[in-house]
A tleap script that builds the chain and sets N, CA, C and O, in Angstrom:
source leaprc.protein.ff14SB
mol = sequence {
  NMET THR ASP THR ILE THR TYR ASP ASP PHE
  MET LYS VAL ASP ILE ARG VAL ALA THR ILE
  LEU ALA VAL GLU PRO PHE PRO GLU ALA ARG
  LYS PRO ALA TYR LYS LEU THR LEU ASP PHE
  GLY GLU ALA ILE GLY ILE LYS LYS SER SER
  ALA GLN ILE THR VAL HIE TYR ALA LYS GLU
  GLU LEU ILE GLY ARG GLN VAL MET ALA VAL
  VAL ASN PHE PRO LYS LYS GLN ILE GLY PRO
  PHE MET SER GLU ALA LEU THR LEU GLY ALA
  PRO ASP GLU LYS GLY GLU VAL VAL LEU LEU
  GLY VAL ASP LYS LYS VAL PRO ASN GLY GLY
  ARG MET CPHE
}
set mol.1.N position { -7.703 9.010 8.649 }
set mol.1.CA position { -7.493 9.862 7.880 }
set mol.1.C position { -7.119 10.999 8.997 }
set mol.1.O position { -7.130 10.496 10.121 }
set mol.2.N position { -6.853 12.127 9.001 }
set mol.2.CA position { -6.303 12.883 9.939 }
set mol.2.C position { -6.625 14.280 9.750 }
set mol.2.O position { -6.921 14.918 8.740 }
set mol.3.N position { -6.453 14.704 11.351 }
set mol.3.CA position { -7.310 16.221 11.148 }
set mol.3.C position { -7.536 17.382 10.612 }
set mol.3.O position { -6.632 18.215 10.562 }
set mol.4.N position { -8.617 17.600 10.185 }
set mol.4.CA position { -8.348 19.218 9.339 }
set mol.4.C position { -7.979 20.265 9.373 }
set mol.4.O position { -7.936 20.819 10.471 }
set mol.5.N position { -7.687 20.756 8.547 }
set mol.5.CA position { -6.605 21.686 8.576 }
set mol.5.C position { -7.510 22.901 7.564 }
set mol.5.O position { -8.379 22.808 6.697 }
set mol.6.N position { -6.909 23.822 8.092 }
set mol.6.CA position { -7.171 25.543 6.465 }
set mol.6.C position { -6.589 25.488 6.198 }
set mol.6.O position { -5.545 25.100 6.723 }
set mol.7.N position { -6.903 26.052 4.482 }
set mol.7.CA position { -6.080 26.414 3.306 }
set mol.7.C position { -5.030 27.236 3.944 }
set mol.7.O position { -3.891 26.865 3.660 }
set mol.8.N position { -5.131 28.426 4.865 }
set mol.8.CA position { -3.419 28.648 5.584 }
set mol.8.C position { -3.036 28.018 6.468 }
set mol.8.O position { -2.269 28.646 7.199 }
set mol.9.N position { -3.165 27.334 6.661 }
set mol.9.CA position { -2.236 25.111 7.013 }
set mol.9.C position { -1.426 24.982 5.970 }
set mol.9.O position { -0.244 25.322 5.905 }
set mol.10.N position { -2.278 24.338 4.916 }
set mol.10.CA position { -1.700 23.815 3.683 }
set mol.10.C position { -0.829 24.562 3.242 }
set mol.10.O position { 0.052 24.057 2.545 }
set mol.11.N position { -0.808 26.287 3.571 }
set mol.11.CA position { -0.305 27.382 2.466 }
set mol.11.C position { 0.914 27.085 3.602 }
set mol.11.O position { 1.736 27.959 3.330 }
set mol.12.N position { 1.266 26.576 4.339 }
set mol.12.CA position { 2.510 27.127 5.133 }
set mol.12.C position { 3.943 25.445 4.878 }
set mol.12.O position { 5.110 25.416 5.267 }
set mol.13.N position { 3.132 24.312 4.095 }
set mol.13.CA position { 3.884 23.310 3.166 }
set mol.13.C position { 4.204 23.965 1.997 }
set mol.13.O position { 3.315 24.308 1.218 }
set mol.14.N position { 5.300 24.167 1.797 }
set mol.14.CA position { 5.571 24.414 0.933 }
set mol.14.C position { 6.300 23.568 -0.386 }
set mol.14.O position { 7.522 23.711 -0.339 }
set mol.15.N position { 5.952 22.919 -1.280 }
set mol.15.CA position { 6.043 22.052 -1.915 }
set mol.15.C position { 6.117 22.775 -3.425 }
set mol.15.O position { 5.242 23.491 -3.911 }
set mol.16.N position { 7.358 22.409 -4.022 }
set mol.16.CA position { 7.442 22.604 -5.250 }
set mol.16.C position { 8.363 21.607 -5.821 }
set mol.16.O position { 8.970 20.598 -5.464 }
set mol.17.N position { 8.067 22.917 -7.696 }
set mol.17.CA position { 8.829 21.673 -8.349 }
set mol.17.C position { 9.803 21.221 -9.064 }
set mol.17.O position { 9.576 21.700 -10.175 }
set mol.18.N position { 10.725 20.615 -9.132 }
set mol.18.CA position { 12.756 20.802 -9.083 }
set mol.18.C position { 12.572 19.431 -10.011 }
set mol.18.O position { 11.674 18.591 -10.056 }
set mol.19.N position { 14.170 19.625 -10.928 }
set mol.19.CA position { 14.278 18.447 -12.281 }
set mol.19.C position { 15.133 17.890 -11.171 }
set mol.19.O position { 15.752 18.521 -10.314 }
set mol.20.N position { 15.035 16.366 -11.380 }
set mol.20.CA position { 16.912 15.960 -10.311 }
set mol.20.C position { 17.418 15.446 -11.566 }
set mol.20.O position { 17.207 14.581 -12.416 }
set mol.21.N position { 18.583 16.894 -11.110 }
set mol.21.CA position { 19.762 16.719 -11.993 }
set mol.21.C position { 21.091 15.611 -11.613 }
set mol.21.O position { 21.998 15.144 -12.302 }
set mol.22.N position { 20.879 15.530 -10.824 }
set mol.22.CA position { 22.545 13.671 -10.130 }
set mol.22.C position { 21.520 12.717 -9.042 }
set mol.22.O position { 20.555 13.069 -8.363 }
set mol.23.N position { 22.016 11.714 -9.164 }
set mol.23.CA position { 21.444 10.673 -8.556 }
set mol.23.C position { 23.186 10.239 -8.190 }
set mol.23.O position { 24.084 9.952 -8.982 }
set mol.24.N position { 23.210 10.329 -6.686 }
set mol.24.CA position { 24.472 9.142 -6.504 }
set mol.24.C position { 24.187 8.674 -5.766 }
set mol.24.O position { 23.272 9.215 -5.145 }
set mol.25.N position { 24.716 7.303 -5.221 }
set mol.25.CA position { 24.039 5.659 -4.178 }
set mol.25.C position { 24.470 6.108 -2.436 }
set mol.25.O position { 25.575 6.294 -1.926 }
set mol.26.N position { 23.666 6.147 -2.097 }
set mol.26.CA position { 23.636 6.416 -0.956 }
set mol.26.C position { 23.927 5.190 0.318 }
set mol.26.O position { 23.012 4.615 0.908 }
set mol.27.N position { 25.380 4.961 0.568 }
set mol.27.CA position { 25.708 2.991 1.055 }
set mol.27.C position { 25.667 3.580 2.395 }
set mol.27.O position { 25.634 2.804 3.350 }
set mol.28.N position { 25.663 5.129 2.646 }
set mol.28.CA position { 25.336 4.076 4.279 }
set mol.28.C position { 23.790 5.046 4.722 }
set mol.28.O position { 23.577 5.587 5.807 }
set mol.29.N position { 23.074 5.034 3.766 }
set mol.29.CA position { 21.864 5.123 5.261 }
set mol.29.C position { 21.232 3.450 5.418 }
set mol.29.O position { 21.656 2.490 4.774 }
set mol.30.N position { 19.896 3.407 6.650 }
set mol.30.CA position { 19.848 2.649 6.948 }
set mol.30.C position { 19.358 1.390 6.095 }
set mol.30.O position { 19.771 0.231 6.078 }
set mol.31.N position { 17.946 2.265 5.130 }
set mol.31.CA position { 17.823 1.806 4.082 }
set mol.31.C position { 18.449 1.848 2.795 }
set mol.31.O position { 19.666 1.967 2.933 }
set mol.32.N position { 18.148 1.804 1.789 }
set mol.32.CA position { 18.301 1.724 0.223 }
set mol.32.C position { 18.152 2.761 -0.629 }
set mol.32.O position { 17.021 3.088 -0.989 }
set mol.33.N position { 19.353 3.470 -1.102 }
set mol.33.CA position { 18.637 5.198 -1.131 }
set mol.33.C position { 19.348 5.880 -2.289 }
set mol.33.O position { 20.333 5.413 -2.861 }
set mol.34.N position { 19.025 6.504 -2.444 }
set mol.34.CA position { 19.897 7.083 -3.307 }
set mol.34.C position { 19.513 8.919 -2.721 }
set mol.34.O position { 18.478 9.383 -2.240 }
set mol.35.N position { 21.403 9.846 -3.163 }
set mol.35.CA position { 21.390 10.669 -2.710 }
set mol.35.C position { 20.987 11.665 -4.361 }
set mol.35.O position { 21.383 11.300 -5.468 }
set mol.36.N position { 20.236 12.781 -4.135 }
set mol.36.CA position { 19.085 13.776 -5.057 }
set mol.36.C position { 20.222 14.954 -5.140 }
set mol.36.O position { 20.993 15.131 -4.197 }
set mol.37.N position { 20.276 15.796 -6.402 }
set mol.37.CA position { 20.357 17.042 -6.242 }
set mol.37.C position { 19.054 17.249 -7.331 }
set mol.37.O position { 18.800 16.474 -8.254 }
set mol.38.N position { 18.204 18.633 -6.953 }
set mol.38.CA position { 17.634 18.767 -6.821 }
set mol.38.C position { 17.285 20.236 -7.848 }
set mol.38.O position { 17.733 21.290 -7.398 }
set mol.39.N position { 16.627 20.294 -8.985 }
set mol.39.CA position { 17.032 22.301 -9.733 }
set mol.39.C position { 15.152 22.670 -9.314 }
set mol.39.O position { 14.090 22.225 -9.750 }
set mol.40.N position { 15.538 23.732 -8.227 }
set mol.40.CA position { 14.488 24.600 -8.035 }
set mol.40.C position { 14.251 25.785 -8.687 }
set mol.40.O position { 13.200 26.323 -8.335 }
set mol.41.N position { 14.972 26.446 -9.635 }
set mol.41.CA position { 14.943 27.130 -10.626 }
set mol.41.C position { 15.853 27.907 -9.741 }
set mol.41.O position { 16.431 27.649 -8.685 }
set mol.42.N position { 15.790 28.901 -10.491 }
set mol.42.CA position { 16.568 30.422 -10.098 }
set mol.42.C position { 16.172 31.099 -8.532 }
set mol.42.O position { 17.046 31.760 -7.971 }
set mol.43.N position { 15.019 30.932 -7.957 }
set mol.43.CA position { 14.424 31.551 -6.710 }
set mol.43.C position { 14.656 31.037 -5.574 }
set mol.43.O position { 14.629 31.655 -4.510 }
set mol.44.N position { 14.993 29.431 -5.771 }
set mol.44.CA position { 15.355 28.645 -5.018 }
set mol.44.C position { 16.749 28.087 -4.979 }
set mol.44.O position { 17.584 28.010 -4.079 }
set mol.45.N position { 16.736 27.738 -6.185 }
set mol.45.CA position { 18.036 26.991 -6.355 }
set mol.45.C position { 18.734 25.605 -6.000 }
set mol.45.O position { 17.745 24.955 -5.659 }
set mol.46.N position { 19.576 24.941 -5.897 }
set mol.46.CA position { 19.869 23.821 -6.011 }
set mol.46.C position { 19.540 23.360 -4.687 }
set mol.46.O position { 19.911 23.956 -3.675 }
set mol.47.N position { 18.744 22.143 -4.675 }
set mol.47.CA position { 19.218 21.930 -3.279 }
set mol.47.C position { 19.359 20.433 -3.083 }
set mol.47.O position { 18.840 19.772 -3.983 }
set mol.48.N position { 20.030 19.649 -1.967 }
set mol.48.CA position { 19.993 17.975 -1.710 }
set mol.48.C position { 19.221 17.371 -1.484 }
set mol.48.O position { 18.770 17.949 -0.495 }
set mol.49.N position { 18.310 16.111 -1.719 }
set mol.49.CA position { 17.911 15.471 -1.164 }
set mol.49.C position { 18.191 13.811 -0.969 }
set mol.49.O position { 18.947 13.174 -1.703 }
set mol.50.N position { 17.362 13.186 0.269 }
set mol.50.CA position { 17.332 11.627 0.594 }
set mol.50.C position { 16.691 11.311 -0.185 }
set mol.50.O position { 15.902 12.138 -0.641 }
set mol.51.N position { 16.726 9.688 -0.825 }
set mol.51.CA position { 15.297 9.695 -1.358 }
set mol.51.C position { 15.343 8.439 -1.282 }
set mol.51.O position { 16.432 7.968 -1.613 }
set mol.52.N position { 14.287 7.456 -0.856 }
set mol.52.CA position { 14.386 5.685 -0.425 }
set mol.52.C position { 13.261 5.687 -1.866 }
set mol.52.O position { 12.049 5.902 -1.876 }
set mol.53.N position { 14.175 5.369 -2.991 }
set mol.53.CA position { 13.103 4.594 -4.401 }
set mol.53.C position { 14.197 3.938 -5.181 }
set mol.53.O position { 14.240 3.832 -6.406 }
set mol.54.N position { 15.341 3.383 -4.051 }
set mol.54.CA position { 15.695 2.619 -5.045 }
set mol.54.C position { 15.131 0.500 -5.759 }
set mol.54.O position { 15.936 -0.287 -6.258 }
set mol.55.N position { 14.023 0.297 -5.585 }
set mol.55.CA position { 13.673 -0.524 -5.576 }
set mol.55.C position { 11.946 -0.211 -6.710 }
set mol.55.O position { 10.999 -0.964 -6.936 }
set mol.56.N position { 12.256 1.322 -7.186 }
set mol.56.CA position { 11.232 1.545 -8.480 }
set mol.56.C position { 12.530 2.592 -9.177 }
set mol.56.O position { 12.050 3.279 -10.077 }
set mol.57.N position { 13.212 2.711 -9.079 }
set mol.57.CA position { 14.396 3.743 -10.012 }
set mol.57.C position { 15.767 3.047 -10.152 }
set mol.57.O position { 16.701 2.643 -9.459 }
set mol.58.N position { 15.390 3.129 -11.355 }
set mol.58.CA position { 17.507 2.992 -11.341 }
set mol.58.C position { 18.335 4.326 -11.819 }
set mol.58.O position { 18.558 4.433 -13.025 }
set mol.59.N position { 18.709 5.147 -11.101 }
set mol.59.CA position { 19.496 6.252 -10.933 }
set mol.59.C position { 19.396 6.838 -12.411 }
set mol.59.O position { 18.847 7.930 -12.557 }
set mol.60.N position { 19.918 6.139 -13.541 }
set mol.60.CA position { 19.799 6.108 -14.909 }
set mol.60.C position { 18.526 6.614 -15.367 }
set mol.60.O position { 18.425 7.069 -16.506 }
set mol.61.N position { 17.499 6.569 -14.534 }
set mol.61.CA position { 16.350 6.810 -15.477 }
set mol.61.C position { 15.608 7.794 -14.090 }
set mol.61.O position { 14.387 7.883 -13.956 }
set mol.62.N position { 16.174 8.177 -13.557 }
set mol.62.CA position { 15.990 9.518 -12.643 }
set mol.62.C position { 16.152 10.815 -13.482 }
set mol.62.O position { 15.259 11.549 -13.904 }
set mol.63.N position { 17.644 10.941 -13.643 }
set mol.63.CA position { 17.761 12.468 -14.086 }
set mol.63.C position { 17.026 13.136 -15.234 }
set mol.63.O position { 17.038 12.580 -16.332 }
set mol.64.N position { 16.324 14.400 -15.047 }
set mol.64.CA position { 15.377 14.982 -16.276 }
set mol.64.C position { 13.954 14.825 -15.482 }
set mol.64.O position { 12.917 15.475 -15.609 }
set mol.65.N position { 14.246 13.829 -14.695 }
set mol.65.CA position { 12.190 13.773 -14.384 }
set mol.65.C position { 12.459 14.711 -12.987 }
set mol.65.O position { 13.340 14.896 -12.148 }
set mol.66.N position { 10.861 15.247 -13.381 }
set mol.66.CA position { 10.598 16.665 -12.466 }
set mol.66.C position { 9.566 15.354 -11.517 }
set mol.66.O position { 8.977 14.345 -11.904 }
set mol.67.N position { 9.776 16.150 -9.827 }
set mol.67.CA position { 9.451 15.707 -9.092 }
set mol.67.C position { 8.669 16.708 -8.116 }
set mol.67.O position { 8.484 17.787 -8.679 }
set mol.68.N position { 8.261 16.668 -7.076 }
set mol.68.CA position { 7.880 17.054 -6.242 }
set mol.68.C position { 8.567 17.460 -4.771 }
set mol.68.O position { 9.279 16.590 -4.270 }
set mol.69.N position { 8.447 18.399 -4.229 }
set mol.69.CA position { 9.347 18.312 -2.793 }
set mol.69.C position { 9.233 19.569 -1.684 }
set mol.69.O position { 9.199 20.796 -1.780 }
set mol.70.N position { 9.206 18.935 -0.958 }
set mol.70.CA position { 8.972 20.415 0.052 }
set mol.70.C position { 10.015 21.103 0.258 }
set mol.70.O position { 10.917 20.272 0.350 }
set mol.71.N position { 10.570 22.428 0.425 }
set mol.71.CA position { 11.768 23.252 0.666 }
set mol.71.C position { 11.737 23.644 1.807 }
set mol.71.O position { 12.801 23.774 2.411 }
set mol.72.N position { 10.535 23.938 2.417 }
set mol.72.CA position { 10.473 24.618 3.894 }
set mol.72.C position { 10.311 24.184 4.285 }
set mol.72.O position { 9.084 24.241 4.362 }
set mol.73.N position { 10.845 23.078 5.182 }
set mol.73.CA position { 11.597 22.014 6.711 }
set mol.73.C position { 12.545 22.510 6.784 }
set mol.73.O position { 12.969 23.129 5.808 }
set mol.74.N position { 13.298 22.439 8.021 }
set mol.74.CA position { 14.732 22.387 7.772 }
set mol.74.C position { 15.403 20.850 7.599 }
set mol.74.O position { 15.029 19.677 7.604 }
set mol.75.N position { 16.888 21.787 7.410 }
set mol.75.CA position { 17.467 20.683 6.894 }
set mol.75.C position { 17.866 19.612 7.898 }
set mol.75.O position { 17.757 19.828 9.105 }
set mol.76.N position { 18.258 18.633 7.491 }
set mol.76.CA position { 17.505 16.979 8.418 }
set mol.76.C position { 19.525 16.671 7.743 }
set mol.76.O position { 19.918 17.221 6.714 }
set mol.77.N position { 20.244 15.948 8.405 }
set mol.77.CA position { 21.630 15.711 9.027 }
set mol.77.C position { 20.967 13.685 8.753 }
set mol.77.O position { 20.931 13.247 9.903 }
set mol.78.N position { 20.597 12.738 7.944 }
set mol.78.CA position { 20.932 11.965 7.313 }
set mol.78.C position { 22.375 11.109 7.194 }
set mol.78.O position { 22.908 10.940 6.098 }
set mol.79.N position { 23.148 10.405 8.881 }
set mol.79.CA position { 24.588 9.860 8.110 }
set mol.79.C position { 25.102 10.988 7.690 }
set mol.79.O position { 24.537 12.026 8.036 }
set mol.80.N position { 26.251 11.054 6.875 }
set mol.80.CA position { 27.306 11.965 6.544 }
set mol.80.C position { 26.176 13.012 5.689 }
set mol.80.O position { 26.429 14.199 5.485 }
set mol.81.N position { 25.407 12.604 5.419 }
set mol.81.CA position { 24.425 13.861 4.556 }
set mol.81.C position { 23.762 14.494 5.438 }
set mol.81.O position { 23.306 14.144 6.527 }
set mol.82.N position { 23.734 16.124 4.488 }
set mol.82.CA position { 22.586 16.534 4.847 }
set mol.82.C position { 21.682 17.304 4.027 }
set mol.82.O position { 21.949 18.251 3.287 }
set mol.83.N position { 19.954 16.450 4.404 }
set mol.83.CA position { 19.248 16.850 3.492 }
set mol.83.C position { 18.289 18.035 3.176 }
set mol.83.O position { 17.360 18.224 3.960 }
set mol.84.N position { 18.425 18.800 2.162 }
set mol.84.CA position { 17.591 20.566 1.911 }
set mol.84.C position { 16.735 20.048 2.022 }
set mol.84.O position { 16.401 20.325 3.174 }
set mol.85.N position { 15.877 19.274 1.548 }
set mol.85.CA position { 14.517 19.155 0.561 }
set mol.85.C position { 14.108 17.898 0.791 }
set mol.85.O position { 14.872 16.948 0.620 }
set mol.86.N position { 12.584 17.721 1.292 }
set mol.86.CA position { 12.302 16.370 1.391 }
set mol.86.C position { 11.316 16.449 -0.441 }
set mol.86.O position { 10.744 17.304 -1.118 }
set mol.87.N position { 11.679 14.804 -0.538 }
set mol.87.CA position { 11.143 14.797 -1.442 }
set mol.87.C position { 10.049 13.691 -1.597 }
set mol.87.O position { 10.170 12.568 -1.108 }
set mol.88.N position { 8.684 14.222 -2.515 }
set mol.88.CA position { 7.747 13.766 -1.639 }
set mol.88.C position { 7.262 12.057 -2.852 }
set mol.88.O position { 7.320 12.226 -4.070 }
set mol.89.N position { 6.854 10.662 -2.308 }
set mol.89.CA position { 6.111 9.895 -2.881 }
set mol.89.C position { 5.259 9.492 -2.060 }
set mol.89.O position { 5.010 9.971 -0.954 }
set mol.90.N position { 4.644 8.335 -2.724 }
set mol.90.CA position { 3.687 7.140 -2.306 }
set mol.90.C position { 3.590 6.073 -2.393 }
set mol.90.O position { 3.707 5.538 -3.496 }
set mol.91.N position { 3.341 5.361 -1.275 }
set mol.91.CA position { 4.217 3.667 -0.613 }
set mol.91.C position { 3.180 2.784 -2.333 }
set mol.91.O position { 2.384 3.535 -2.897 }
set mol.92.N position { 3.319 1.549 -2.820 }
set mol.92.CA position { 3.005 0.427 -3.832 }
set mol.92.C position { 2.178 0.075 -2.968 }
set mol.92.O position { 2.234 0.664 -1.889 }
set mol.93.N position { 0.768 -1.388 -3.231 }
set mol.93.CA position { 1.383 -1.860 -2.537 }
set mol.93.C position { 1.886 -2.622 -1.470 }
set mol.93.O position { 1.274 -3.038 -0.486 }
set mol.94.N position { 3.221 -2.776 -1.811 }
set mol.94.CA position { 3.916 -3.329 -0.622 }
set mol.94.C position { 5.065 -2.330 0.063 }
set mol.94.O position { 5.945 -2.759 0.810 }
set mol.95.N position { 4.945 -1.227 -0.232 }
set mol.95.CA position { 5.243 -0.728 0.623 }
set mol.95.C position { 6.255 0.412 0.002 }
set mol.95.O position { 6.456 1.619 0.137 }
set mol.96.N position { 6.691 -0.520 -0.640 }
set mol.96.CA position { 7.583 0.934 -1.791 }
set mol.96.C position { 7.258 2.299 -2.527 }
set mol.96.O position { 6.305 2.288 -3.306 }
set mol.97.N position { 7.813 3.217 -2.386 }
set mol.97.CA position { 7.752 4.571 -2.404 }
set mol.97.C position { 8.712 4.636 -3.880 }
set mol.97.O position { 9.791 4.355 -4.400 }
set mol.98.N position { 7.144 5.348 -4.096 }
set mol.98.CA position { 6.489 6.052 -5.790 }
set mol.98.C position { 6.647 6.973 -5.789 }
set mol.98.O position { 5.726 7.509 -5.172 }
set mol.99.N position { 7.659 7.997 -6.297 }
set mol.99.CA position { 7.680 9.353 -6.697 }
set mol.99.C position { 6.439 10.428 -6.881 }
set mol.99.O position { 5.283 10.005 -6.907 }
set mol.100.N position { 6.593 11.175 -6.949 }
set mol.100.CA position { 5.250 12.889 -7.198 }
set mol.100.C position { 6.082 13.543 -7.494 }
set mol.100.O position { 7.110 14.006 -7.000 }
set mol.101.N position { 5.099 13.582 -9.164 }
set mol.101.CA position { 5.492 14.491 -10.430 }
set mol.101.C position { 4.293 14.960 -10.634 }
set mol.101.O position { 3.158 14.736 -10.213 }
set mol.102.N position { 5.008 15.953 -11.680 }
set mol.102.CA position { 3.632 16.246 -12.388 }
set mol.102.C position { 4.101 15.474 -13.813 }
set mol.102.O position { 5.182 14.981 -14.135 }
set mol.103.N position { 2.995 15.570 -14.427 }
set mol.103.CA position { 1.938 14.625 -16.053 }
set mol.103.C position { 2.430 15.121 -17.054 }
set mol.103.O position { 2.523 14.419 -18.061 }
set mol.104.N position { 3.016 16.863 -17.070 }
set mol.104.CA position { 3.353 17.389 -18.040 }
set mol.104.C position { 4.226 18.568 -17.432 }
set mol.104.O position { 4.079 19.247 -16.416 }
set mol.105.N position { 5.553 18.556 -18.807 }
set mol.105.CA position { 6.804 19.615 -17.990 }
set mol.105.C position { 6.452 21.247 -17.581 }
set mol.105.O position { 6.083 22.092 -18.396 }
set mol.106.N position { 6.679 21.493 -15.982 }
set mol.106.CA position { 6.426 22.518 -16.130 }
set mol.106.C position { 7.949 23.576 -15.349 }
set mol.106.O position { 9.028 23.066 -15.049 }
set mol.107.N position { 7.597 25.086 -15.176 }
set mol.107.CA position { 9.047 25.187 -14.842 }
set mol.107.C position { 9.098 25.153 -13.327 }
set mol.107.O position { 8.387 25.356 -12.342 }
set mol.108.N position { 10.587 24.709 -13.748 }
set mol.108.CA position { 11.823 24.555 -11.963 }
set mol.108.C position { 10.937 25.579 -10.980 }
set mol.108.O position { 10.847 26.745 -11.362 }
set mol.109.N position { 10.117 25.102 -9.423 }
set mol.109.CA position { 10.469 26.014 -8.617 }
set mol.109.C position { 8.841 26.359 -8.861 }
set mol.109.O position { 8.578 27.544 -8.654 }
set mol.110.N position { 7.514 25.373 -9.335 }
set mol.110.CA position { 6.217 26.039 -9.234 }
set mol.110.C position { 6.262 25.592 -8.171 }
set mol.110.O position { 6.895 24.651 -7.692 }
set mol.111.N position { 5.301 26.552 -7.627 }
set mol.111.CA position { 3.924 25.671 -6.598 }
set mol.111.C position { 3.101 25.595 -6.455 }
set mol.111.O position { 2.070 26.205 -6.740 }
set mol.112.N position { 3.662 23.914 -5.413 }
set mol.112.CA position { 1.802 23.177 -5.774 }
set mol.112.C position { 0.322 23.852 -4.976 }
set mol.112.O position { -0.136 23.344 -3.952 }
set mol.113.N position { -0.024 24.537 -5.359 }
set mol.113.CA position { -1.841 24.165 -4.786 }
set mol.113.C position { -2.597 24.242 -5.138 }
set mol.113.O position { -3.606 23.915 -4.513 }
savepdb mol mol.pdb
quit
């Protein structure tokens, strides 16, 4: 367990819903990963993200899937790729990433609260 935070601390992390528009291989990544193109709706727009989700997800099944991602971290250079959002996941029993998303369709850009 980590330190207790306030609600204001939590609200500093801007977590939004996005729909995956495109998935590309990322052979230059140190661990197997995909390059994702995410649609966060009109207010935020399209952002790129890298995700180490190749164990549980084929590229084709990810298109159209809604995921949760942090949009207010600074951009991060990952090899030749610039990640603009942090796609969220949780580890399975073997430590492989399982995506976090919503269980019903919601508008892109919706903020988690």
